[in-house]
C-alpha positions as CSV (number, residue, x, y, z in Angstrom):
1,D,-24.2,-1.1,-39.2
2,S,-20.5,-1.1,-39.9
3,T,-17.6,0.9,-38.5
4,A,-14.1,0.9,-39.8
5,V,-11.6,0.8,-37.0
6,K,-7.9,-0.1,-36.6
7,L,-7.4,-2.9,-34.2
8,D,-4.3,-4.6,-32.8
9,N,-4.0,-8.4,-33.0
10,E,-5.2,-9.0,-29.5
11,Q,-8.4,-7.1,-30.1
12,I,-9.0,-8.9,-33.4
13,V,-8.6,-12.3,-31.8
14,K,-11.1,-11.3,-29.1
15,K,-13.7,-10.3,-31.7
16,L,-13.1,-13.4,-33.8
17,R,-13.3,-15.9,-31.0
18,G,-16.7,-17.5,-30.3
19,A,-18.6,-20.8,-30.0
20,R,-17.8,-23.4,-32.6
21,G,-20.3,-23.4,-35.5
22,T,-21.3,-19.7,-35.1
23,K,-20.6,-17.2,-37.8
24,V,-18.8,-14.0,-37.9
25,K,-18.8,-11.4,-40.8
26,V,-15.4,-9.9,-41.5
27,S,-14.8,-7.0,-43.9
28,I,-11.2,-6.7,-45.2
29,Y,-9.5,-3.8,-46.9
30,R,-7.2,-5.0,-49.6
31,K,-4.7,-2.6,-51.2
32,G,-5.7,-1.9,-54.8
33,V,-9.3,-2.8,-54.2
34,P,-11.6,0.2,-53.9
35,E,-14.2,-1.4,-51.6
36,L,-14.2,-3.7,-48.6
37,L,-14.3,-7.4,-49.2
38,D,-16.8,-9.2,-47.1
39,F,-16.2,-12.7,-45.8
40,N,-18.6,-14.9,-43.7
41,I,-16.5,-17.2,-41.5
42,T,-17.8,-20.2,-39.5
43,R,-15.9,-20.5,-36.3
44,D,-14.2,-23.9,-35.8
45,K,-11.1,-25.6,-34.5
46,I,-8.1,-24.3,-36.3
47,P,-5.9,-27.3,-37.4
48,L,-2.2,-26.8,-36.8
49,V,-0.3,-28.4,-39.6
50,S,3.3,-29.3,-38.8
51,V,4.5,-30.4,-42.3
52,D,4.3,-27.2,-44.4
53,A,5.4,-28.7,-47.7
54,G,6.4,-31.9,-49.5
55,Y,7.1,-31.9,-53.2
56,M,9.5,-33.0,-55.9
57,M,12.1,-30.4,-56.9
58,D,13.0,-32.4,-60.0
59,N,12.6,-36.0,-61.1
60,Q,14.9,-37.3,-58.2
61,V,15.0,-34.7,-55.4
62,G,12.2,-34.4,-52.9
63,Y,11.7,-31.7,-50.3
64,I,9.9,-31.8,-47.0
65,K,9.5,-28.8,-44.6
66,V,8.7,-29.7,-41.0
67,N,7.8,-26.6,-38.9
68,R,7.4,-28.3,-35.5
69,F,7.1,-31.8,-34.0
70,S,3.6,-32.3,-32.8
71,A,1.3,-35.2,-32.1
72,T,0.3,-35.4,-35.8
73,T,3.8,-34.7,-37.3
74,Y,4.8,-38.3,-38.0
75,E,1.6,-39.1,-39.8
76,E,1.8,-35.9,-41.9
77,F,5.5,-36.6,-42.6
78,M,4.8,-40.2,-43.7
79,T,2.0,-39.1,-46.1
80,K,4.5,-36.7,-47.8
81,L,7.4,-39.1,-47.7
82,S,5.3,-42.0,-49.2
83,A,4.0,-39.7,-52.0
84,L,7.5,-38.5,-52.8
85,K,8.8,-42.1,-52.9
86,E,6.0,-43.1,-55.3
87,S,7.0,-40.1,-57.5
88,G,10.5,-41.5,-57.9
89,M,12.4,-39.7,-55.2
90,T,15.9,-41.0,-54.6
91,K,17.3,-37.9,-52.8
92,L,15.7,-35.8,-50.1
93,I,16.1,-32.4,-48.5
94,L,14.6,-32.3,-45.0
95,D,14.1,-28.7,-44.0
96,L,14.1,-28.1,-40.2
97,R,14.9,-24.4,-40.3
98,Q,13.0,-22.3,-37.8
99,N,11.6,-25.6,-36.2
100,P,11.6,-25.0,-32.4
101,G,11.1,-28.7,-31.6
102,G,8.2,-30.4,-29.8
103,F,7.4,-34.0,-29.1
104,L,10.4,-36.3,-28.6
105,N,8.5,-39.3,-30.0
106,A,7.7,-37.6,-33.2
107,A,11.4,-36.7,-33.7
108,V,12.5,-40.3,-32.9
109,D,9.9,-41.8,-35.3
110,I,11.0,-39.5,-38.1
111,A,14.7,-40.2,-37.5
112,D,13.8,-44.0,-37.6
113,E,12.6,-43.6,-41.1
114,F,16.1,-42.8,-42.2
115,L,18.2,-45.1,-39.9
116,P,18.9,-48.8,-40.3
117,G,18.8,-51.5,-37.7
118,Q,19.2,-50.6,-34.0
119,S,21.0,-47.3,-34.7
120,L,21.0,-45.0,-31.6
121,I,18.9,-41.9,-32.2
122,V,19.0,-40.3,-28.7
123,Y,19.0,-41.1,-25.1
124,T,17.7,-39.5,-22.0
125,E,19.3,-39.7,-18.6
126,G,18.7,-37.8,-15.4
127,R,20.0,-37.5,-11.9
128,T,16.9,-39.3,-10.6
129,Y,16.2,-41.7,-13.5
130,K,18.3,-44.2,-15.4
131,R,19.4,-43.8,-19.0
132,K,16.8,-44.6,-21.6
133,D,17.9,-45.3,-25.2
134,Y,15.8,-44.5,-28.2
135,K,16.9,-46.6,-31.2
136,A,15.8,-47.2,-34.7
137,G,13.7,-50.3,-34.8
138,R,11.7,-50.7,-38.0
139,D,12.6,-50.7,-41.6
140,G,12.5,-47.1,-42.6
141,L,11.0,-45.8,-45.8
142,F,14.1,-43.8,-46.7
143,E,17.1,-45.7,-45.3
144,Q,18.9,-45.4,-48.6
145,G,19.5,-42.4,-50.8
146,D,21.1,-39.0,-50.4
147,L,19.8,-36.9,-47.5
148,V,20.5,-33.3,-46.6
149,V,19.0,-31.7,-43.5
150,L,18.7,-27.9,-43.4
151,V,19.0,-26.2,-40.0
152,D,19.5,-22.7,-38.7
153,E,19.6,-20.7,-35.5
154,G,15.8,-21.4,-35.1
155,S,16.2,-25.2,-35.2
156,A,16.1,-26.4,-31.6
157,S,15.1,-29.3,-29.3
158,A,13.5,-32.1,-31.3
159,S,15.0,-30.7,-34.6
160,E,18.5,-30.9,-33.1
161,I,17.7,-34.5,-32.1
162,V,16.8,-35.5,-35.7
163,A,19.7,-33.6,-37.2
164,G,22.2,-34.8,-34.6
165,A,21.2,-38.5,-34.9
166,L,21.4,-38.4,-38.7
167,Q,24.8,-36.7,-38.5
168,D,26.1,-39.0,-35.8
169,Q,25.1,-42.1,-37.8
170,K,26.7,-40.6,-40.9
171,R,23.3,-40.8,-42.7
172,A,22.9,-37.2,-43.7
173,I,24.7,-34.0,-44.5
174,I,23.6,-31.1,-42.2
175,A,23.6,-27.7,-43.9
176,G,23.0,-24.3,-42.5
177,T,23.8,-22.3,-39.4
């Protein structure tokens, strides 16, 4: 039996949640389609991807969009950056707009890919603990080439660390609000 009801997001999430591997049937109304579309969905862990896009804009300029800094961000980022380098990228736009931040280590590792030698990326210091410097340490994959970092009012925390380090070291142009 089926019943069409209007549900809010919280109610929908409650109905969709269940044990991993179990199935749920969902019927969707789509504008312009006269009948409901049925989908059988197997419940599973939902992967949270932190690198939304990575592509060549032309034969020189690459673009990478990072939406957060999570435990998998550096690995995702390196996959995209390597592919773009192999495609001939000599210039990069790193998009950190609406990126609220996340893991400090992911931000440091990504900044290290752009900065040479022992460049200071960021440091932490507190009233009860000594200063700790985070510096570039390895040969980065994109230490040469034009770099623009896009930011906006939603770029915070780890995003500001990356953008600030690249600006402080005169490695990138920061554009946005």
